[in-house]
Backbone bond lengths (Angstrom), bond angles and torsions (degrees), N, CA, C in turn:
res aa  C-N    CA-C-N  psi(-1)  N-CA   C-N-CA  omega(-1)  CA-C   N-CA-C  phi
1 M - - - 1.486 - - 1.473 110.80 -
2 T 1.325 115.94 -34.76 1.438 118.14 179.41 1.509 114.86 -61.76
3 N 1.361 115.23 -42.08 1.422 120.68 -179.47 1.433 113.23 -65.85
4 R 1.397 120.97 -29.30 1.428 123.41 178.51 1.547 109.62 -80.77
5 F 1.359 117.57 -35.01 1.471 117.76 -172.31 1.424 113.20 -88.25
6 F 1.343 123.12 -41.32 1.402 126.24 -168.92 1.550 115.54 -57.19
7 P 1.344 119.40 -47.75 1.449 118.67 179.89 1.482 111.99 -58.98
8 L 1.367 120.88 -40.32 1.425 122.39 178.24 1.508 110.40 -67.53
9 A 1.336 117.29 -39.00 1.522 117.39 -179.47 1.535 111.61 -60.81
10 T 1.294 112.24 -36.70 1.491 113.05 -170.59 1.515 109.72 -71.61
11 L 1.335 122.67 -14.89 1.441 124.14 172.59 1.459 113.70 -59.79
12 F 1.313 115.70 -26.44 1.457 121.61 -171.42 1.430 115.36 -107.61
13 T 1.309 120.03 5.17 1.407 123.19 -176.74 1.562 108.27 -86.21
14 L 1.405 110.38 161.41 1.455 116.05 177.18 1.529 109.59 -82.37
15 A 1.295 117.61 141.13 1.438 119.44 176.00 1.586 108.83 -68.06
16 T 1.281 114.81 148.29 1.484 121.97 -174.93 1.483 111.39 -118.77
17 I 1.291 116.82 153.19 1.410 124.42 178.70 1.488 109.00 -120.72
18 A 1.385 116.25 147.31 1.457 121.44 -178.24 1.585 106.63 -60.32
19 P 1.353 113.85 157.95 1.478 119.83 173.10 1.546 111.95 -54.64
20 L 1.307 116.08 137.95 1.442 121.31 174.46 1.503 106.21 -81.98
21 P 1.325 120.95 166.24 1.482 122.64 174.83 1.483 108.54 -57.60
22 G 1.377 113.01 132.13 1.479 118.89 -177.15 1.498 114.24 93.45
23 Q 1.236 116.14 -21.01 1.551 121.61 177.08 1.447 109.33 -85.67
24 T 1.355 115.67 151.76 1.414 123.40 173.86 1.488 115.39 -103.49
25 T 1.335 119.00 -20.82 1.468 121.68 -177.46 1.532 109.85 -131.60
26 A 1.301 112.11 161.10 1.503 118.41 175.62 1.481 108.50 -74.52
27 R 1.307 113.25 156.41 1.584 122.22 178.79 1.510 108.33 -126.08
28 S 1.363 108.41 152.83 1.509 116.99 174.43 1.475 108.67 -76.30
29 V 1.296 115.29 171.37 1.473 120.31 -174.57 1.588 110.05 -65.26
30 D 1.297 117.00 -20.94 1.463 119.50 -179.53 1.486 111.06 -87.63
31 G 1.337 119.14 1.80 1.450 125.00 171.51 1.511 116.02 98.18
32 H 1.358 114.93 -9.84 1.446 119.78 -179.57 1.582 112.79 -81.95
33 P 1.314 117.22 155.41 1.467 117.56 -179.71 1.563 110.60 -61.50
34 D 1.327 114.92 141.81 1.436 119.72 179.40 1.560 106.65 -86.60
35 L 1.372 112.23 117.84 1.457 118.32 179.87 1.510 111.47 -104.14
36 Q 1.358 117.30 10.06 1.436 118.12 -171.07 1.598 108.99 -80.01
37 G 1.303 112.92 154.99 1.410 123.08 176.61 1.483 110.25 133.07
38 I 1.369 118.82 -166.42 1.395 126.47 -179.15 1.601 106.05 -108.22
39 W 1.372 108.91 134.14 1.450 117.38 -176.86 1.546 113.67 -129.03
40 T 1.284 119.58 151.38 1.430 120.44 168.98 1.507 112.59 -122.74
41 N 1.296 118.32 140.74 1.424 122.79 172.67 1.480 115.45 -109.47
42 A 1.382 118.75 19.84 1.413 124.95 177.42 1.478 112.32 -57.07
43 T 1.330 118.24 129.90 1.486 121.21 178.87 1.483 108.62 -164.17
44 L 1.313 114.61 149.36 1.459 122.60 176.33 1.532 111.04 -81.22
45 T 1.360 121.69 -10.10 1.381 119.53 177.44 1.528 112.99 -69.68
46 P 1.295 119.40 122.51 1.407 122.99 -174.77 1.605 110.96 -77.91
47 L 1.303 112.66 163.57 1.551 115.49 -177.38 1.539 106.71 -61.89
48 A 1.303 114.97 -53.46 1.466 118.69 179.89 1.502 111.93 -102.74
49 R 1.361 118.37 147.24 1.447 126.38 -176.30 1.458 109.28 -66.10
50 P 1.451 113.00 123.15 1.442 117.40 176.60 1.567 114.21 -70.26
51 A 1.273 115.88 157.99 1.517 117.37 -177.18 1.571 113.83 -58.98
52 A 1.386 113.14 -26.90 1.477 116.94 -179.98 1.520 111.05 -60.97
53 F 1.342 117.90 -23.06 1.438 121.93 -174.40 1.540 112.64 -117.06
54 N 1.296 115.22 16.33 1.562 118.90 176.09 1.557 110.77 -45.51
55 G 1.323 110.80 130.11 1.450 114.72 176.64 1.516 114.03 84.07
56 K 1.329 118.37 -2.32 1.466 121.09 -175.98 1.525 106.98 -125.05
57 S 1.306 118.53 114.46 1.482 122.52 175.55 1.545 111.54 -79.05
58 T 1.321 112.07 -28.00 1.524 117.72 178.84 1.466 106.85 -136.93
59 V 1.342 119.20 162.28 1.444 125.01 176.96 1.586 106.98 -137.06
60 G 1.326 111.77 155.37 1.483 119.51 176.58 1.573 106.80 -68.33
61 D 1.325 108.45 169.52 1.523 115.18 -178.96 1.494 112.55 -65.93
62 A 1.289 117.91 -39.98 1.552 116.23 178.97 1.498 111.08 -61.95
63 E 1.332 117.40 -49.24 1.555 116.60 -177.36 1.493 109.16 -67.11
64 G 1.317 118.18 -40.62 1.530 120.89 179.05 1.496 112.81 -61.84
65 T 1.348 115.29 -42.54 1.443 118.53 178.39 1.545 112.53 -64.44
66 D 1.274 118.79 -38.34 1.463 122.94 175.94 1.543 111.49 -61.79
67 W 1.290 117.82 -42.06 1.434 122.79 176.15 1.492 114.40 -64.38
68 E 1.386 111.55 -42.72 1.504 117.77 178.03 1.479 113.35 -60.31
69 R 1.389 111.54 -42.10 1.547 116.50 178.56 1.489 110.74 -58.20
70 K 1.384 116.29 -43.12 1.462 119.38 -174.61 1.534 108.42 -66.42
71 Q 1.364 115.43 -38.60 1.504 112.63 -177.55 1.531 111.35 -71.25
72 N 1.351 117.96 -34.87 1.496 119.60 174.52 1.478 112.30 -67.75
73 D 1.289 116.04 -38.69 1.565 120.07 177.36 1.427 110.81 -60.17
74 E 1.405 117.33 -38.53 1.498 121.63 -178.42 1.567 112.40 -69.20
75 V 1.217 117.33 -34.12 1.464 118.72 173.45 1.511 111.17 -66.89
76 A 1.335 114.75 -43.63 1.503 118.17 -179.15 1.578 109.97 -63.13
77 A 1.357 116.02 -41.80 1.404 118.83 -177.32 1.614 112.01 -66.96
78 A 1.337 116.22 -26.11 1.445 118.48 -177.83 1.544 111.39 -90.83
79 D 1.390 116.43 -3.25 1.375 119.06 -179.32 1.519 114.30 -61.42
80 G 1.378 119.45 130.14 1.415 121.91 -178.50 1.512 119.16 80.88
81 K 1.338 114.32 -7.29 1.498 119.34 177.73 1.485 110.89 -87.89
82 S 1.380 116.51 150.64 1.433 121.94 177.63 1.474 115.19 -75.55
83 D 1.317 117.67 -22.66 1.530 125.76 -176.34 1.506 109.32 -157.21
84 A 1.329 111.63 136.30 1.444 119.22 176.52 1.486 108.96 -157.29
85 D 1.320 119.15 167.83 1.433 119.45 177.76 1.588 110.99 -62.12
86 F 1.366 118.22 -35.27 1.410 118.93 176.23 1.485 114.82 -62.04
87 H 1.403 115.40 -40.58 1.389 122.79 176.86 1.544 111.10 -59.98
88 R 1.342 119.14 -46.44 1.323 120.92 -179.19 1.482 117.88 -62.85
89 R 1.354 114.66 -39.39 1.435 121.17 175.17 1.502 112.87 -64.57
90 A 1.318 116.06 -31.48 1.459 124.92 -174.65 1.571 106.77 -85.53
91 G 1.376 116.28 0.22 1.481 114.33 173.68 1.538 110.86 89.37
92 S 1.272 118.56 5.65 1.549 118.47 -177.28 1.474 113.20 -121.52
93 G 1.352 117.14 31.21 1.473 125.41 -179.56 1.494 109.22 -51.02
94 E 1.266 119.54 132.35 1.460 125.71 173.05 1.522 115.06 72.49
95 T 1.317 113.08 3.50 1.450 117.80 176.95 1.488 114.37 -110.97
96 G 1.319 117.14 -22.56 1.481 120.75 -179.93 1.532 113.64 58.47
97 G 1.234 115.80 34.98 1.504 124.17 -173.64 1.497 114.08 -75.07
98 Y 1.345 119.22 -7.93 1.492 122.19 -175.47 1.497 111.01 -126.17
99 N 1.372 119.10 95.57 1.417 118.12 164.84 1.551 110.32 -77.28
100 A 1.316 113.98 163.50 1.429 116.69 -177.75 1.503 114.70 -58.22
101 L 1.373 114.13 -28.37 1.460 120.68 -179.70 1.534 110.61 -56.03
102 F 1.330 117.20 -32.94 1.528 119.05 -172.93 1.531 108.74 -88.24
103 I 1.381 121.93 -14.36 1.423 120.30 -172.37 1.576 107.10 -76.55
104 D 1.298 118.01 129.07 1.455 122.95 173.09 1.481 110.79 -140.78
105 R 1.282 118.72 64.15 1.446 123.56 -179.47 1.493 115.29 -104.81
106 G 1.277 115.66 21.16 1.435 119.33 -178.78 1.559 109.38 80.50
107 S 1.320 113.76 179.86 1.470 118.44 -175.85 1.546 109.81 -130.71
108 E 1.296 118.77 0.20 1.469 119.31 -175.47 1.551 107.25 -136.46
109 L 1.336 115.60 163.32 1.385 124.86 169.54 1.482 110.96 -71.43
110 A 1.265 120.63 149.10 1.496 124.78 175.80 1.521 110.39 -60.31
111 R 1.317 116.03 135.22 1.432 120.07 176.68 1.528 110.22 -115.10
112 V 1.286 114.34 127.84 1.448 123.09 179.92 1.646 107.96 -129.14
113 D 1.282 117.30 129.93 1.426 122.90 -179.27 1.532 109.51 54.91
114 G 1.359 118.80 34.09 1.477 121.46 178.34 1.446 115.58 85.34
115 Q 1.334 118.11 -4.12 1.456 119.71 -171.49 1.618 109.92 -119.52
116 K 1.288 116.15 141.52 1.500 119.59 -177.75 1.470 105.87 -82.14
117 R 1.351 113.50 130.39 1.448 122.83 179.33 1.530 111.27 -90.82
118 T 1.380 114.36 144.95 1.445 117.79 -174.89 1.556 107.92 -102.37
119 S 1.247 118.56 -4.40 1.467 118.08 175.50 1.531 108.51 -155.20
120 L 1.294 123.01 151.09 1.457 124.48 170.91 1.535 107.87 -67.55
121 I 1.330 117.39 -34.54 1.463 118.09 -174.25 1.558 106.50 -79.59
122 I 1.421 110.84 127.89 1.494 119.29 -178.60 1.465 110.42 -108.78
123 D 1.371 116.76 -19.72 1.445 122.87 175.43 1.473 109.06 -145.28
124 P 1.338 118.64 123.62 1.475 130.62 8.10 1.564 111.96 -60.14
125 P 1.370 117.85 153.45 1.404 122.91 179.52 1.504 118.26 -55.02
126 D 1.372 114.64 -28.75 1.408 120.39 -179.44 1.465 115.30 -72.37
127 G 1.382 116.44 -6.58 1.464 120.39 177.09 1.490 116.35 75.74
128 K 1.342 120.77 17.54 1.377 126.08 -176.66 1.491 110.20 -113.55
129 V 1.359 112.48 150.11 1.503 121.39 173.11 1.491 109.56 -67.09
130 P 1.303 120.53 122.63 1.485 127.38 -177.51 1.544 107.98 -49.86
131 A 1.346 115.76 157.28 1.353 119.53 173.19 1.554 114.33 -66.78
132 I 1.279 122.07 151.40 1.478 121.18 175.86 1.450 110.80 -92.27
133 T 1.333 112.72 163.67 1.491 120.33 -173.34 1.513 107.45 -84.09
134 A 1.417 115.08 163.96 1.455 120.03 178.98 1.528 109.07 -61.98
135 E 1.403 117.82 -34.90 1.472 120.80 175.51 1.457 111.42 -59.28
136 A 1.316 120.75 -43.71 1.436 123.81 -179.76 1.527 108.43 -64.95
137 R 1.256 120.22 -47.77 1.507 120.56 -179.76 1.525 110.51 -57.40
138 A 1.275 117.10 -45.36 1.467 119.00 175.66 1.542 113.16 -57.12
139 R 1.350 113.30 -49.56 1.417 119.43 -174.62 1.501 114.84 -63.67
140 N 1.400 113.90 -41.96 1.411 120.08 -178.52 1.543 111.06 -74.17
141 A 1.359 117.33 -28.21 1.467 119.07 178.96 1.566 111.42 -68.59
142 G 1.377 110.54 -25.70 1.489 112.74 179.82 1.504 113.82 -89.95
143 M 1.274 117.73 -1.57 1.479 119.66 179.13 1.504 111.44 -77.88
144 R 1.289 115.79 137.57 1.493 120.11 173.96 1.475 110.54 -83.58
145 R 1.372 119.35 123.99 1.407 122.25 -175.42 1.584 104.38 -129.80
146 G 1.293 112.61 131.37 1.537 113.12 166.44 1.479 111.41 78.03
147 G 1.347 123.14 21.90 1.463 123.85 -177.85 1.577 104.40 -73.37
148 T 1.377 112.91 168.60 1.380 119.95 176.14 1.567 116.02 -123.79
149 A 1.271 111.74 16.92 1.605 113.53 -176.51 1.553 107.76 -70.52
150 S 1.299 119.79 -33.36 1.445 126.02 177.61 1.496 110.17 -165.03
151 A 1.310 113.80 170.86 1.504 121.15 -175.28 1.483 111.13 -56.39
152 K 1.321 114.52 -29.88 1.498 119.90 -174.40 1.548 111.52 -68.75
153 D 1.306 113.04 -15.57 1.539 113.99 179.86 1.510 110.95 -91.18
154 R 1.328 115.42 -3.81 1.473 114.43 175.92 1.595 114.64 -84.23
155 P 1.270 118.22 161.81 1.481 121.67 -179.58 1.492 111.19 -58.13
156 L 1.363 119.34 151.21 1.466 124.01 -174.53 1.525 109.66 -59.65
157 S 1.333 113.30 -40.17 1.515 118.29 -172.73 1.521 109.12 -70.70
158 E 1.398 117.11 -38.07 1.442 121.33 173.44 1.527 115.20 -59.62
159 R 1.340 111.65 -28.77 1.474 115.87 -177.51 1.598 109.29 -94.39
160 C 1.348 115.10 9.00 1.503 118.64 174.39 1.645 109.90 68.36
161 L 1.275 117.55 24.75 1.410 119.35 178.38 1.561 111.75 -93.44
162 M 1.267 116.08 -32.67 1.435 117.33 -174.24 1.576 105.90 -140.74
163 S 1.339 114.25 159.86 1.486 117.49 178.16 1.530 112.59 -65.82
164 F 1.309 117.21 163.43 1.385 121.20 175.80 1.568 112.08 -84.07
165 G 1.246 116.27 145.88 1.493 117.73 174.78 1.481 120.09 59.79
166 S 1.323 122.97 24.33 1.453 126.76 173.54 1.546 107.33 67.65
167 C 1.359 119.84 29.45 1.401 116.91 174.82 1.473 118.34 -68.08
168 S 1.329 113.06 -26.33 1.459 121.57 175.72 1.488 110.75 -80.66
169 G 1.333 117.17 -28.69 1.514 120.75 174.52 1.484 110.93 71.47
170 P 1.347 114.79 -157.43 1.453 122.71 -15.84 1.518 113.71 -76.00
171 P 1.352 120.17 146.39 1.426 125.04 -0.92 1.517 111.38 -80.37
172 M 1.315 115.40 157.01 1.530 120.16 -176.02 1.579 105.21 -91.81
173 L 1.382 112.16 132.05 1.406 118.23 179.95 1.562 108.32 -127.75
174 P 1.307 113.15 149.94 1.570 116.08 173.80 1.450 111.06 -77.06
175 V 1.353 111.77 146.98 1.505 118.10 179.50 1.539 107.12 -129.02
176 L 1.335 113.69 -160.85 1.540 116.98 -171.18 1.501 115.38 -69.31
177 Y 1.279 112.62 -32.04 1.508 119.82 -177.55 1.515 114.08 -156.58
178 N 1.302 119.58 177.55 1.423 124.92 -177.30 1.523 111.59 50.10
179 N 1.345 120.65 54.21 1.357 127.23 -175.68 1.574 113.63 -93.71
180 N 1.265 113.47 24.91 1.518 117.58 -178.82 1.494 115.70 -98.62
181 Y 1.291 118.24 148.30 1.444 126.04 177.96 1.532 110.90 -133.60
182 Q 1.354 114.38 149.96 1.408 118.35 169.61 1.492 110.51 -123.15
183 I 1.389 114.11 131.01 1.460 119.68 177.60 1.436 113.45 -109.38
184 V 1.324 120.17 129.39 1.439 125.74 174.55 1.533 107.79 -118.18
185 Q 1.200 120.57 130.33 1.469 125.65 -169.67 1.461 111.50 -128.16
186 T 1.371 115.36 130.67 1.500 126.29 168.91 1.509 110.47 -126.91
187 A 1.344 112.36 -179.08 1.495 111.80 178.48 1.500 110.23 -75.71
188 D 1.312 118.92 -19.66 1.498 117.35 -173.45 1.524 112.13 -109.38
189 A 1.364 121.76 -11.35 1.409 124.67 -179.72 1.490 114.63 -160.98
190 V 1.247 116.30 151.65 1.445 125.23 178.13 1.570 109.48 -122.33
191 M 1.392 114.67 121.79 1.450 114.16 -178.45 1.558 105.11 -101.83
192 I 1.387 118.33 140.74 1.361 121.77 170.59 1.498 108.69 -126.60
193 M 1.357 114.49 107.44 1.448 121.69 -179.20 1.557 112.21 -91.62
194 V 1.232 117.31 128.35 1.523 119.82 -174.48 1.554 108.98 -100.05
195 E 1.281 118.21 133.38 1.462 117.43 -178.04 1.609 111.72 -67.94
196 M 1.352 116.69 -35.79 1.404 122.81 -179.41 1.529 109.44 -70.72
197 V 1.328 117.73 113.69 1.457 128.65 -176.77 1.584 111.89 57.27
198 H 1.309 113.29 17.02 1.505 120.75 -179.68 1.523 113.16 40.62
199 D 1.388 120.34 46.89 1.441 123.31 165.70 1.497 106.34 -64.27
200 T 1.409 113.61 151.29 1.464 118.83 175.35 1.473 110.60 -135.11
201 R 1.304 118.16 129.22 1.487 124.72 178.90 1.545 106.59 -103.97
202 I 1.295 114.69 135.85 1.513 122.95 170.41 1.485 112.79 -109.98
203 V 1.236 118.98 113.03 1.505 122.98 178.55 1.491 108.44 -97.03
204 R 1.370 115.79 113.13 1.453 122.09 179.08 1.514 107.14 -83.05
205 M 1.397 112.44 124.11 1.529 116.78 -177.58 1.447 111.65 -84.71
206 N 1.390 114.81 142.99 1.505 123.46 172.36 1.500 111.68 51.14
207 S 1.341 117.27 41.95 1.444 122.39 179.88 1.473 112.29 -118.71
208 T 1.305 117.26 -166.15 1.517 119.53 174.55 1.541 107.40 -127.52
209 H 1.275 114.39 164.51 1.491 120.65 -177.83 1.497 110.68 -70.40
210 V 1.206 116.82 147.07 1.484 123.21 168.07 1.496 109.40 -61.59
211 P 1.330 114.80 162.76 1.541 116.79 178.24 1.503 109.98 -59.91
212 A 1.346 116.17 151.69 1.406 123.08 -175.63 1.576 111.90 -60.16
213 S 1.246 117.18 -23.43 1.546 123.30 176.81 1.480 108.65 -68.46
214 V 1.254 123.82 -20.11 1.414 127.33 -177.16 1.528 109.01 -96.39
215 T 1.355 117.06 108.01 1.388 122.15 -176.07 1.601 111.65 -115.04
216 K 1.339 114.13 156.88 1.522 116.09 -174.67 1.537 109.99 -143.15
217 W 1.261 115.91 154.43 1.402 122.83 -177.98 1.515 111.30 -55.74
218 L 1.312 118.40 -45.44 1.463 127.53 -177.25 1.542 112.37 -100.97
219 G 1.365 113.43 8.99 1.492 115.00 -173.57 1.411 116.90 76.76
220 D 1.251 120.03 172.96 1.484 128.22 173.97 1.486 109.63 -100.60
221 S 1.354 119.35 115.26 1.377 126.70 -172.61 1.520 110.85 -103.88
222 I 1.391 120.44 126.25 1.474 122.14 175.23 1.521 103.59 -126.90
223 G 1.401 110.94 135.91 1.389 119.04 -176.52 1.539 115.34 -115.68
224 H 1.283 117.94 154.38 1.548 120.80 170.95 1.541 106.31 -156.81
225 W 1.304 116.67 157.62 1.500 123.06 179.33 1.462 107.92 -92.49
226 D 1.408 114.67 131.67 1.399 122.84 170.69 1.460 105.64 -116.31
227 G 1.448 117.53 93.03 1.407 120.11 -169.11 1.552 111.56 62.77
228 D 1.268 118.41 -125.13 1.434 124.24 172.23 1.508 122.37 -89.41
229 T 1.388 111.54 6.07 1.482 117.40 -179.42 1.494 110.56 -106.89
230 L 1.281 113.95 129.54 1.490 122.04 170.23 1.486 111.73 -77.16
231 V 1.337 120.81 115.21 1.428 125.52 179.76 1.595 107.33 -104.54
232 V 1.322 110.35 129.66 1.446 116.62 -178.72 1.567 112.17 -122.43
233 D 1.233 119.09 117.33 1.491 124.70 -177.00 1.498 106.77 -108.11
234 T 1.469 109.60 119.97 1.489 117.85 -179.63 1.497 116.02 -119.28
235 T 1.349 116.62 128.40 1.508 120.75 178.60 1.597 103.67 -134.07
236 N 1.326 115.62 -161.58 1.343 125.78 167.57 1.547 114.31 58.34
237 F 1.429 110.72 42.47 1.483 114.77 173.25 1.530 112.31 -71.82
238 N 1.297 117.08 156.82 1.445 116.61 -178.05 1.514 114.86 -91.93
239 G 1.348 115.79 6.64 1.527 117.74 176.14 1.475 113.81 81.66
240 Q 1.328 122.57 -15.83 1.434 124.61 -178.95 1.560 112.92 -87.08
241 V 1.316 110.92 -18.72 1.558 119.29 -179.58 1.550 102.47 -102.18
242 S 1.315 116.31 112.70 1.493 126.07 -173.58 1.451 109.27 -110.88
243 F 1.391 115.89 112.46 1.478 119.93 175.76 1.492 107.86 -97.12
244 Y 1.318 115.78 109.15 1.423 122.78 -176.28 1.606 113.17 47.42
245 G 1.359 112.75 41.15 1.419 120.53 174.93 1.541 114.24 86.93
246 S 1.441 114.86 14.84 1.422 116.86 -177.99 1.475 110.63 -69.54
247 S 1.374 113.91 167.23 1.489 125.41 178.86 1.539 112.48 -105.26
248 K 1.261 114.28 179.86 1.467 118.00 172.97 1.571 113.37 -61.43
249 N 1.312 114.45 -11.25 1.510 120.50 178.70 1.433 115.53 -82.59
250 L 1.369 115.36 3.18 1.417 122.29 -176.75 1.595 109.79 -54.42
251 H 1.296 119.12 139.19 1.430 122.69 178.23 1.569 107.78 -137.89
252 V 1.292 118.98 116.46 1.403 121.90 -179.43 1.446 114.69 -120.10
253 I 1.370 119.62 132.01 1.340 125.70 178.18 1.594 109.41 -118.80
254 E 1.396 113.92 115.47 1.414 124.58 -174.88 1.491 111.31 -103.88
255 R 1.400 118.57 145.81 1.443 120.34 170.95 1.510 105.23 -129.99
256 F 1.359 113.03 135.90 1.506 122.05 179.65 1.518 102.97 -122.26
257 K 1.321 117.18 121.14 1.491 123.91 -179.71 1.508 105.33 -134.36
258 R 1.312 113.90 121.21 1.439 122.00 172.11 1.541 110.24 -76.45
259 V 1.283 118.83 112.16 1.478 120.07 -177.08 1.560 111.86 -93.96
260 D 1.305 122.61 -26.46 1.339 127.14 169.92 1.553 113.11 -153.35
261 A 1.335 115.51 -168.58 1.441 114.05 -173.89 1.549 112.83 -73.20
262 K 1.282 122.60 -14.77 1.369 129.07 -174.41 1.560 113.72 -115.87
263 T 1.313 116.63 -7.57 1.498 118.90 -168.61 1.502 110.61 -133.45
264 M 1.351 115.97 134.63 1.463 121.91 170.92 1.531 109.15 -124.32
265 L 1.318 115.56 123.69 1.480 118.55 179.30 1.541 112.98 -85.63
266 Y 1.245 114.49 124.13 1.459 121.65 -177.18 1.514 110.80 -109.06
267 R 1.367 116.22 126.95 1.428 121.05 175.65 1.537 111.26 -130.15
268 A 1.272 121.95 137.73 1.383 124.79 177.79 1.507 112.70 -138.66
269 T 1.344 115.48 129.78 1.472 121.99 176.00 1.549 107.41 -104.27
270 I 1.395 113.61 129.91 1.415 118.93 -177.82 1.499 109.33 -110.58
271 D 1.323 117.93 128.09 1.481 123.68 -178.59 1.456 112.97 -130.21
272 D 1.271 124.27 119.80 1.393 125.51 171.70 1.474 111.13 -150.46
273 P 1.387 119.76 89.48 1.398 117.34 -168.32 1.553 115.83 -69.96
274 T 1.337 116.06 -6.03 1.424 120.61 172.86 1.512 111.26 -84.75
275 T 1.253 116.67 -8.94 1.495 120.36 177.51 1.447 115.58 -125.05
276 F 1.309 123.80 -44.53 1.446 121.75 -178.36 1.517 107.98 -106.85
277 T 1.403 113.94 149.51 1.467 119.61 -179.04 1.608 111.89 -76.42
278 K 1.300 113.30 -12.83 1.450 115.30 175.69 1.591 106.44 -157.13
279 S 1.283 115.11 159.86 1.512 119.37 171.53 1.479 107.62 -68.47
280 W 1.399 112.11 159.60 1.404 116.42 176.57 1.576 111.92 -150.68
281 T 1.307 115.28 156.40 1.543 118.00 -169.05 1.535 108.02 -128.57
282 I 1.382 111.67 142.34 1.499 117.10 171.76 1.498 106.28 -117.90
283 E 1.401 115.24 160.58 1.507 116.76 177.74 1.527 104.56 -157.98
284 Y 1.338 118.82 134.76 1.380 123.73 175.88 1.525 108.99 -167.02
285 P 1.364 115.10 166.29 1.562 112.62 -177.59 1.513 112.54 -94.94
286 F 1.323 111.42 151.23 1.492 117.33 163.23 1.530 106.19 -105.37
287 R 1.284 114.64 139.59 1.400 127.27 -179.04 1.549 116.46 -105.64
288 A 1.344 116.98 129.09 1.459 116.12 177.84 1.506 113.31 -63.04
289 T 1.305 113.58 145.26 1.503 117.02 -178.77 1.503 109.70 -147.37
290 E 1.253 120.01 151.85 1.434 123.10 -178.76 1.568 111.16 -71.42
291 G 1.301 117.63 -14.19 1.441 119.39 179.49 1.560 110.22 82.00
292 P 1.247 118.97 -152.61 1.469 127.62 8.27 1.572 112.83 -86.39
293 I 1.336 111.94 177.70 1.473 117.61 171.58 1.587 103.12 -89.65
294 F 1.321 112.39 118.16 1.455 120.09 178.69 1.451 113.01 -82.25
295 E 1.371 119.05 149.00 1.385 124.52 174.85 1.527 109.16 -73.42
296 Y 1.347 115.93 123.49 1.503 119.16 179.02 1.547 108.13 -90.49
297 A 1.275 122.84 97.48 1.443 127.81 -175.15 1.489 106.54 -83.65
298 C 1.333 120.00 75.43 1.437 124.30 -174.56 1.493 111.95 -74.32
299 H 1.414 116.55 -58.44 1.442 121.81 -178.11 1.458 111.56 -62.91
300 E 1.328 120.51 -40.29 1.429 119.92 -172.35 1.463 113.19 -65.02
301 G 1.322 121.31 -28.42 1.473 123.85 177.81 1.501 113.45 -104.89
302 N 1.229 119.20 11.53 1.490 124.44 -173.41 1.517 113.61 -83.55
303 Y 1.388 112.93 57.35 1.516 119.01 177.30 1.542 112.30 -68.85
304 A 1.372 118.38 -22.01 1.402 119.87 -174.94 1.483 110.06 -62.47
305 M 1.311 122.90 -34.64 1.445 122.25 -175.43 1.494 110.35 -63.44
306 A 1.280 122.94 -48.10 1.455 118.33 175.60 1.447 115.91 -68.55
307 D 1.409 120.58 -21.11 1.370 124.80 177.69 1.517 109.17 -75.06
308 I 1.334 117.81 -44.74 1.479 125.93 174.23 1.476 113.10 -51.88
309 L 1.387 114.30 -58.21 1.416 117.48 -176.42 1.593 112.74 -71.97
310 G 1.317 117.05 -32.91 1.397 118.19 175.75 1.549 112.81 -70.01
311 G 1.368 117.77 -32.87 1.454 119.71 172.29 1.544 112.48 -62.07
312 A 1.411 112.97 -40.94 1.503 117.07 -179.87 1.545 109.53 -66.61
313 R 1.208 117.01 -35.11 1.575 117.80 179.83 1.567 107.40 -70.38
314 K 1.374 118.16 -39.51 1.362 120.28 174.75 1.470 118.32 -55.43
315 E 1.436 110.36 -47.11 1.513 118.20 179.26 1.507 109.72 -65.17
316 E 1.307 119.23 -33.75 1.481 121.96 -179.41 1.510 107.56 -70.06
317 S 1.251 119.67 -40.05 1.432 125.57 -178.05 1.582 109.75 -67.20
318 E 1.287 114.34 -42.28 1.466 122.64 178.63 1.570 109.69 -62.30
319 A 1.345 114.32 -42.64 1.489 121.58 -176.92 1.510 112.47 -64.51
320 K 1.396 116.54 -26.83 1.474 121.60 -177.59 1.555 108.11 -85.09
321 K 1.265 123.50 -9.06 1.401 122.48 -175.71 1.573 106.95 -78.66
322 P 1.379 113.26 139.65 1.530 117.42 -174.58 1.535 106.80 -68.55
């Protein structure tokens, strides 16, 4: 997919110029930082702070390296097994769907300002996802998840409609594998193509949101430059994409800032008063990589869908037997 897409995409990019004296990154011809290229957000830093790091937003290299080693050893120990704690946390308990070969979540904690972060969440300070509202609990309890009457009852990612684990965002989160992104930038739009399920977001620059009645899978993203930071404001979600139980009222503000030639700092603030008791913010780095962006052939290998539904029909048939 990359080989077919990339040459075409480059026709529409802004020309860039080398960094001037005192600058750390290249800039486009309109003077804004050049964010184009292929990036990875793979990291061992979890979204929420684990109990091992309670009260610590950062850790020193020695403590961080020890924790990293334990995480990598756990994946190696689970390799080839049909079930393990790692598989259950990854959502594939009792299926053994992830051999170590497929795991590509990086090998280190995210480092910001020279320090290793213990959670992607930086606000609230405890590094935890805020509590959800009573309205959200009632709404989510009434949602049908994982039914077997038809393919439409299965999760969106299982149906190859959306990326797993909100890696397409917004907000964008790292997952177990396929953590690469390609950014193409023009004066009027910024494209973010996600390796996982090849979702593509188009950020319209210096524009206004579409009417509230127009909703989208990835929301409606409007961008502007705040100095050297690209700010992206996203609303108009269709309500079918749920980020930690969020509703169609989800509002995400992202900030992309290139801090050096190899690093882009990503920050996103999540606000949905009908779901979360307070807004919350994540922050972590994207690192430049040579890529490539691999094609994610989801539908082509999705034999599980027919097996799940076929198994359900078999169970129903068996239940009717005298």
